[in-house]
N, C-alpha and C positions, 0 to 999 in steps of 0.2 A: 759485875758488867752487865749494860743492858741486851736488851734482842736484837738493837739495834747494830750494834755494834757484832754481835756475832753471826749473826745470819746472814749469810753467803748472796741471799738475793738482794741485798740492801748493798751491796760492794760494790756491783755495776753500774749501779743509779745515782745521779747525781742529787744532790739536794735539793729540797724543795724551790724552786725560781731560781735556783744557780742556773751556772753555763752549762752548754752541753758539753761532754767530753769530745776530743778529735774524732773517734769511733763515731759516738752518736750524731755527730755533726754530718760526717760523709756519707753514714747511711741514713739518713733525711733526705740530703739533696739527691741522693741516688735515687730513693723510694719514688721523689717528688718527678722527678726528671723521668721518669717509663708512668708514672701515675700509679704507681700503689704504696700505700701506707697501713700497716697494722694499727688498732686501737689503741693498743699501748704507748707506739710508737708517736702515734698523733699528741695523746692526749700526755706526754713528756715535752715534745716539743712546743706544745703551747703552755706549758708551767713554766718556762724561763722569761726570765726578766725584761728581756731585749730582742729581737728581731734581729738585730744588728749582724751576729754569726751567720744567718741562715742566708741573708740577704748579702753578704760578702762571699759566702761559700757559694753560692747559686751562680753568683758574677762570675766568679774563677772557673767553676764548672762550665758556664756557658763559653767563655772565651777559648779555654782548651779544646772544648766541643768543636766551636767553629773553626779553631785554627786546625785541628784534628782532620776535620773537612776540606778544609784548602789544602793541605800536605797530600792527604788520598787523594783529589782531583789532580794537582798537579805533577802525582806520581805515575797517574794511568794518563794522563793525554801526552 
């Protein structure tokens, strides 16, 4: 067995340049929404091959955020 397979620290990380997991994607989008990001998270995000998952997740988050604001305003008024 290699160290990479037995090391639990590597089990949560995606492979070099591979797509992020759903949890990593949501975490990155939420961090971007409030303007904070760890150095490790930023480096992990920039190792991915394609920015498309982050763009789509950001658009979905923005649509959900605006829809929530509209709903709250309509409930209050």
